[in-house]
C-alpha positions as CSV (number, residue, x, y, z in Angstrom):
1,X,-20.5,130.6,-32.9
2,X,-18.8,127.6,-34.4
3,X,-19.0,126.7,-38.1
4,X,-21.3,123.8,-37.3
5,X,-23.6,126.1,-35.3
6,X,-23.6,128.5,-38.2
7,X,-24.8,125.8,-40.5
8,X,-27.5,124.9,-38.0
9,X,-28.6,128.5,-37.8
10,X,-28.8,128.8,-41.5
11,X,-31.1,125.7,-41.7
12,X,-28.5,123.7,-43.6
13,X,-28.5,120.6,-41.4
14,X,-31.4,118.2,-40.9
15,X,-30.1,114.6,-40.4
16,X,-26.6,113.8,-39.1
17,X,-25.3,110.2,-38.8
18,X,-23.0,111.2,-35.9
19,X,-23.3,114.7,-34.6
20,X,-20.1,114.6,-32.4
21,X,-18.0,113.3,-35.3
22,X,-19.6,115.9,-37.7
23,X,-18.8,118.8,-35.3
24,X,-15.2,117.7,-34.9
25,X,-14.7,117.4,-38.7
26,X,-16.4,120.7,-39.5
27,X,-15.1,122.8,-36.7
28,X,-11.5,121.5,-36.9
29,X,-9.0,124.0,-38.4
30,X,-7.7,121.2,-40.6
31,X,-9.5,121.3,-44.0
32,X,-11.8,118.3,-44.6
33,X,-13.0,117.0,-48.0
34,X,-16.8,116.7,-48.4
35,X,-18.8,115.8,-51.4
36,X,-22.2,116.3,-53.0
37,X,-23.5,114.4,-56.0
38,X,-25.5,115.6,-59.0
39,X,-27.1,113.2,-61.5
40,X,-27.2,114.7,-65.0
41,X,-30.8,114.0,-65.7
42,X,-31.1,117.3,-67.6
43,X,-28.8,119.9,-69.2
44,X,-29.3,122.4,-66.4
45,X,-29.7,122.5,-62.6
46,X,-32.7,124.4,-61.1
47,X,-32.7,127.0,-58.4
48,X,-33.5,124.2,-56.0
49,X,-30.0,122.8,-56.5
50,X,-28.6,126.2,-55.3
51,X,-29.1,125.2,-51.7
52,X,-26.4,122.5,-51.9
53,X,-24.2,124.8,-54.1
54,X,-24.3,127.6,-51.5
55,X,-23.5,125.1,-48.7
56,X,-20.4,124.0,-50.6
57,X,-19.4,127.6,-51.2
58,X,-20.0,128.5,-47.5
59,X,-17.9,125.6,-46.3
60,X,-15.2,126.4,-48.9
61,X,-15.2,130.0,-47.7
62,X,-14.5,128.6,-44.2
63,X,-11.5,126.5,-45.3
64,X,-12.9,123.1,-46.3
65,X,-12.5,121.3,-49.7
66,X,-15.6,120.6,-51.8
67,X,-15.6,117.6,-54.1
68,X,-18.4,117.7,-56.8
69,X,-19.5,114.3,-58.0
70,X,-21.2,114.2,-61.4
71,X,-23.2,111.0,-61.9
72,X,-22.4,110.1,-65.4
73,X,-23.1,106.4,-64.5
74,X,-25.8,106.8,-61.9
75,X,-27.6,109.2,-64.3
76,X,-28.0,106.2,-66.6
77,X,-29.9,104.3,-63.9
78,X,-31.9,107.1,-62.2
79,X,-32.8,107.6,-58.5
80,X,-36.2,106.1,-57.9
81,X,-39.0,108.7,-58.0
82,X,-42.0,108.3,-55.8
83,X,-44.4,108.3,-58.8
84,X,-43.0,106.3,-61.7
85,X,-40.0,104.8,-63.4
86,X,-37.6,107.3,-65.0
87,X,-37.0,107.3,-68.7
88,X,-33.5,105.9,-69.3
89,X,-30.9,108.2,-70.8
90,X,-28.6,107.1,-73.5
91,X,-24.9,107.1,-72.5
92,X,-24.0,110.0,-74.8
93,X,-26.8,112.1,-73.4
94,X,-25.8,111.3,-69.8
95,X,-22.2,112.2,-70.4
96,X,-23.2,115.3,-72.4
97,X,-25.4,116.5,-69.6
98,X,-22.7,115.7,-67.1
99,X,-20.3,118.0,-68.8
100,X,-22.8,120.8,-69.0
101,X,-23.7,120.5,-65.3
102,X,-20.0,120.3,-64.3
103,X,-19.4,123.6,-66.2
104,X,-22.4,125.2,-64.6
105,X,-21.3,124.4,-61.1
106,X,-17.7,125.5,-61.9
107,X,-19.0,129.0,-62.2
108,X,-19.7,128.9,-58.5
109,X,-16.8,126.6,-57.4
110,X,-13.9,127.0,-59.8
111,X,-11.4,125.5,-57.3
112,X,-13.5,122.5,-56.3
113,X,-12.4,118.9,-57.2
114,X,-14.6,117.4,-59.9
115,X,-15.1,113.7,-60.5
116,X,-17.5,111.6,-62.7
117,X,-18.6,108.3,-61.3
118,X,-18.7,106.8,-64.8
119,X,-14.9,106.7,-64.4
120,X,-15.1,103.9,-61.8
121,X,-18.6,102.4,-62.0
122,X,-18.3,102.0,-65.7
123,X,-15.4,99.6,-65.3
124,X,-17.1,97.2,-62.9
125,X,-18.3,93.9,-64.3
126,X,-21.5,92.2,-63.2
127,X,-19.9,89.4,-61.2
128,X,-17.8,91.9,-59.2
129,X,-20.8,94.1,-58.6
130,X,-22.8,91.1,-57.2
131,X,-20.0,89.5,-55.2
132,X,-18.0,92.5,-53.8
133,X,-20.8,94.9,-53.3
134,X,-24.3,93.3,-53.6
135,X,-23.5,90.8,-50.9
136,X,-23.3,93.7,-48.3
137,X,-26.9,94.7,-49.0
138,X,-29.8,93.0,-47.2
139,X,-32.9,93.1,-49.4
140,X,-35.1,93.7,-46.3
141,X,-32.9,96.7,-45.5
142,X,-33.3,98.1,-49.0
143,X,-37.1,97.5,-49.1
144,X,-37.4,99.6,-45.9
145,X,-36.0,102.7,-47.5
146,X,-38.6,105.5,-48.0
147,X,-38.0,105.9,-51.7
148,X,-38.4,102.2,-52.4
149,X,-41.5,101.9,-50.1
150,X,-43.2,104.7,-52.1
151,X,-42.9,102.5,-55.3
152,X,-43.8,99.0,-54.0
153,X,-47.5,99.3,-54.9
154,X,-46.9,100.6,-58.4
155,X,-43.8,98.5,-59.0
156,X,-40.1,99.2,-59.2
157,X,-37.6,97.7,-61.6
158,X,-34.4,96.1,-60.5
159,X,-32.6,98.8,-62.4
160,X,-33.9,101.6,-60.1
161,X,-33.8,99.3,-57.1
162,X,-30.0,98.9,-57.6
163,X,-29.5,102.7,-57.6
164,X,-28.9,102.7,-53.8
165,X,-26.1,100.2,-54.2
166,X,-24.4,102.3,-56.9
167,X,-24.5,105.5,-54.9
168,X,-23.2,103.6,-51.9
169,X,-20.3,102.4,-54.1
170,X,-19.6,106.1,-54.9
171,X,-19.4,106.9,-51.2
172,X,-17.1,104.0,-50.5
173,X,-14.9,105.0,-53.5
174,X,-14.6,108.6,-52.4
175,X,-13.8,107.7,-48.8
176,X,-11.3,105.0,-49.7
177,X,-9.5,106.7,-52.6
178,X,-9.8,110.4,-52.0
179,X,-10.1,110.8,-48.2
180,X,-13.5,112.3,-48.5
181,X,-15.0,112.1,-45.0
182,X,-18.4,113.9,-45.4
183,X,-21.3,113.4,-47.8
184,X,-24.0,116.1,-48.0
185,X,-27.4,115.9,-49.7
186,X,-31.0,116.9,-49.5
187,X,-33.2,115.1,-47.0
188,X,-34.7,113.1,-49.9
189,X,-31.2,111.5,-50.3
190,X,-30.9,110.4,-46.7
191,X,-31.6,106.8,-47.4
192,X,-28.9,106.6,-50.0
193,X,-26.4,108.4,-47.8
194,X,-27.0,106.0,-44.9
195,X,-26.7,103.0,-47.2
196,X,-23.3,104.3,-48.2
197,X,-22.3,104.6,-44.6
198,X,-23.4,101.1,-44.0
199,X,-21.2,99.8,-46.9
200,X,-18.2,101.8,-45.5
201,X,-18.9,100.2,-42.0
202,X,-19.0,96.7,-43.5
203,X,-15.9,97.3,-45.6
204,X,-13.8,98.8,-42.8
205,X,-15.2,98.8,-39.2
206,X,-17.4,100.8,-36.9
207,X,-14.5,103.2,-36.2
208,X,-14.5,104.7,-39.7
209,X,-14.4,108.5,-40.0
210,X,-17.2,109.0,-42.5
211,X,-20.2,111.2,-41.7
212,X,-23.4,111.7,-43.6
213,X,-25.4,114.9,-43.4
214,X,-28.6,116.1,-45.0
215,X,-30.4,119.5,-45.3
216,X,-34.1,120.1,-45.4
217,X,-35.8,120.4,-48.8
218,X,-36.4,124.1,-49.3
219,X,-40.2,124.7,-49.2
220,X,-42.2,127.8,-49.0
221,X,-43.9,128.7,-45.7
222,X,-47.3,127.6,-47.1
223,X,-45.8,124.1,-47.7
224,X,-45.6,124.4,-51.5
225,X,-42.5,123.4,-53.5
226,X,-39.8,125.9,-53.9
227,X,-38.4,126.7,-57.3
228,X,-41.5,127.0,-59.5
229,X,-43.0,130.1,-61.1
230,X,-46.1,130.6,-63.4
231,X,-43.8,129.9,-66.4
232,X,-42.4,126.7,-64.9
233,X,-39.1,125.7,-63.2
234,X,-36.5,128.4,-62.4
235,X,-33.3,127.3,-64.0
236,X,-29.7,128.3,-63.4
237,X,-29.0,128.4,-67.1
238,X,-29.7,132.0,-68.3
239,X,-30.9,130.6,-71.7
240,X,-33.7,128.9,-69.9
241,X,-34.4,131.5,-67.1
242,X,-33.2,135.1,-67.8
243,X,-31.5,137.1,-65.0
244,X,-34.5,139.4,-65.0
245,X,-36.9,136.4,-64.5
246,X,-34.6,135.1,-61.7
247,X,-34.5,138.6,-60.0
248,X,-38.3,138.9,-60.2
249,X,-38.9,135.4,-58.8
250,X,-37.0,136.3,-55.6
251,X,-38.4,139.9,-55.5
252,X,-41.8,138.3,-55.2
253,X,-40.8,136.2,-52.2
254,X,-43.3,136.2,-49.3
255,X,-42.4,138.0,-46.1
256,X,-42.6,134.7,-44.2
257,X,-39.9,133.1,-46.5
258,X,-37.4,135.9,-47.1
259,X,-35.3,135.3,-44.0
260,X,-35.1,131.5,-44.7
261,X,-34.0,132.2,-48.3
262,X,-31.4,134.7,-47.2
263,X,-29.9,132.1,-44.9
264,X,-29.9,129.2,-47.4
265,X,-29.3,130.9,-50.7
266,X,-26.8,133.6,-50.0
267,X,-23.3,133.9,-48.5
268,X,-24.3,136.8,-46.2
269,X,-23.2,136.3,-42.6
270,X,-25.5,136.3,-39.6
271,X,-25.0,139.9,-38.5
272,X,-25.8,141.1,-42.1
273,X,-28.9,139.0,-42.3
274,X,-30.1,140.1,-38.9
275,X,-29.6,143.7,-39.9
276,X,-31.5,143.2,-43.2
277,X,-34.5,141.6,-41.4
278,X,-34.5,144.3,-38.7
279,X,-34.7,147.0,-41.4
280,X,-37.3,145.1,-43.3
281,X,-39.6,144.6,-40.4
282,X,-39.7,148.4,-39.8
283,X,-41.2,149.0,-43.2
284,X,-42.1,145.7,-44.9
285,X,-44.0,147.4,-47.6
286,X,-40.7,148.7,-49.0
287,X,-39.6,145.0,-49.6
288,X,-36.0,145.8,-48.4
289,X,-35.2,142.2,-47.7
290,X,-36.7,140.9,-50.9
291,X,-34.6,143.4,-53.0
292,X,-31.4,142.3,-51.3
293,X,-32.3,138.6,-51.7
294,X,-33.1,139.1,-55.4
295,X,-29.9,141.0,-56.0
296,X,-27.7,138.6,-54.0
297,X,-29.0,135.5,-55.7
298,X,-29.0,137.0,-59.2
299,X,-25.4,138.3,-58.7
300,X,-24.4,134.9,-57.4
301,X,-25.9,132.9,-60.3
302,X,-25.2,135.3,-63.2
303,X,-22.7,138.0,-62.0
304,X,-22.6,141.8,-61.5
305,X,-23.2,142.6,-65.2
306,X,-26.3,140.4,-65.5
307,X,-27.7,141.9,-62.2
308,X,-27.3,145.4,-63.6
309,X,-29.1,144.3,-66.7
310,X,-31.9,142.7,-64.7
311,X,-32.3,145.9,-62.6
312,X,-32.4,148.0,-65.8
313,X,-35.2,145.9,-67.2
314,X,-37.0,146.0,-63.9
315,X,-36.8,149.8,-63.8
316,X,-37.9,150.1,-67.4
317,X,-41.0,147.9,-66.9
318,X,-41.8,149.9,-63.7
319,X,-41.3,153.3,-65.3
320,X,-42.5,152.5,-68.8
321,X,-39.4,154.0,-70.3
322,X,-37.2,151.8,-72.5
323,X,-35.0,154.3,-74.2
324,X,-31.8,153.4,-72.3
325,X,-32.0,149.6,-72.6
326,X,-29.2,147.9,-74.4
327,X,-29.8,145.4,-77.2
328,X,-29.0,142.5,-74.8
329,X,-31.4,143.9,-72.3
330,X,-34.2,144.0,-74.9
331,X,-33.5,140.4,-75.7
332,X,-34.0,139.7,-72.0
333,X,-37.3,141.7,-72.2
334,X,-38.3,139.6,-75.2
335,X,-37.8,136.4,-73.2
336,X,-40.0,137.6,-70.4
337,X,-43.0,139.1,-72.2
338,X,-45.6,137.8,-74.5
339,X,-44.1,138.4,-77.9
340,X,-45.5,138.5,-81.5
341,X,-43.0,138.3,-84.4
342,X,-43.8,139.9,-87.7
343,X,-42.0,141.0,-90.8
344,X,-44.7,143.6,-91.7
345,X,-46.3,146.6,-90.0
346,X,-49.3,145.7,-87.9
347,X,-52.5,147.6,-86.8
348,X,-52.7,148.3,-83.1
349,X,-55.9,146.3,-82.7
350,X,-54.3,143.2,-84.3
351,X,-51.1,143.8,-82.2
352,X,-53.1,143.8,-79.0
353,X,-54.9,140.7,-79.9
354,X,-51.8,138.8,-81.1
355,X,-49.9,139.6,-77.9
356,X,-52.7,138.6,-75.6
357,X,-53.3,142.2,-74.3
358,X,-56.8,141.9,-75.7
359,X,-59.0,138.9,-76.3
360,X,-60.9,140.4,-79.2
361,X,-61.0,143.4,-81.5
362,X,-64.0,144.7,-79.5
363,X,-62.0,144.5,-76.3
364,X,-58.9,146.1,-78.0
365,X,-61.1,149.0,-79.2
366,X,-62.4,149.5,-75.7
367,X,-58.9,149.7,-74.3
368,X,-57.8,152.2,-77.0
369,X,-61.0,154.3,-76.4
370,X,-60.3,154.4,-72.7
371,X,-56.7,155.7,-73.2
372,X,-55.2,152.5,-71.7
373,X,-52.9,151.7,-74.7
374,X,-49.3,152.9,-75.2
375,X,-46.9,152.1,-78.0
376,X,-43.2,152.8,-76.9
377,X,-44.7,154.9,-74.1
378,X,-46.8,157.1,-76.5
379,X,-50.6,157.0,-75.9
380,X,-52.6,155.6,-78.8
381,X,-56.1,157.0,-79.3
382,X,-56.7,156.0,-82.9
383,X,-58.2,152.6,-83.8
384,X,-56.4,152.8,-87.2
385,X,-53.0,153.3,-85.6
386,X,-50.3,151.2,-87.3
387,X,-47.2,149.9,-85.5
388,X,-44.3,150.3,-87.9
389,X,-40.7,149.0,-87.9
390,X,-39.2,152.6,-88.1
391,X,-40.2,153.3,-84.5
392,X,-38.7,150.0,-83.2
393,X,-35.8,150.0,-80.8
394,X,-32.7,148.6,-82.5
395,X,-34.9,148.1,-85.6
396,X,-36.6,145.2,-83.9
397,X,-38.5,145.8,-80.7
398,X,-41.7,147.8,-80.0
399,X,-43.2,147.8,-76.5
400,X,-47.0,147.6,-76.1
401,X,-48.5,148.6,-72.8
402,X,-52.0,148.3,-71.4
403,X,-52.6,150.4,-68.3
404,X,-49.7,150.7,-65.9
405,X,-48.2,147.3,-65.8
406,X,-49.4,145.0,-68.6
407,X,-46.7,144.7,-71.3
408,X,-46.1,142.8,-74.4
409,X,-43.7,143.0,-77.3
410,X,-43.8,143.3,-81.1
411,X,-40.6,141.9,-82.6
412,X,-39.9,142.7,-86.2
413,X,-38.0,140.1,-88.2
């Protein structure tokens, strides 16, 4: 199986500007430079961005050279959304976010080439923009793009309308000055990718070597958007989404999705994935594939140590025993459970109510009476029981449990 065929098997290719040219570049033994762009609209990427990161890692693993473009300039403009105009970032915010995202991606691709389009777009004056670049773009062509079409009824500013030109200028700059021959992106970027190819064609000729490729947006099998949990977006920054939360997100993957996610979000090869799915189908209730998926993604994003911590927290919440958790792992627990902070001791009924394990004192009393309440794995059968700091792990944390699986946390200041 060729490298191009492997990418197809993994579901990493949707649109291709020239399949023959793409196969030649990707399957050639000679390394080819390819790039993917990230606009710094926030301080962290989400798990949805991992699809493109894994594709870069996979191609690098097979000998090609990734170039990561951080959009310090295009982030100031904003790719048109289907719903409404983006809020404009200040320059310092865009460049700050750009540096954070660059450092985030560097954890995955330390040897990639990193560029920021503010370095060249920031130097172009308005007349040059209009004469040397704008003249190559037909307004009818731009209006036909899907992202623009979606906004015509509600209205789109010239600022966002011009985004397509700026991204095309990036593509031309990379091709002309850095010998970057392939641009990748999600299928929602296909209009921008093809616009860049058109600018390259008009600047050079039809025999240029540039190729554009997109991958499908990662959706769940029920058609819902990938990358959201009950608590919101799943981030690659561990300060926003803990390794335990990331592990749990993938552990809860539906059976219909797990093979797709293994292909698109891990570096496991075909024979490994085929073996995992075969074992999984024999006893799906054991969630063999989900456990491997969760471990591989958590390890990829946060490393071996964080994976071990996530597994420790998972085992503790399953068994109800927290004795062996480290302080850092308790902090992870605290980020994942409903937590009530206090400087003083607190009655168990108040603690249950404050941590949302009970809606009222009456409900809390009923839970205690039925033997459903545990404090640090000790059953509580006294309504007057007081939770004190002297039983707290590391002098800070007390675990409350209702039944087998409902947990919350008391954190002493």
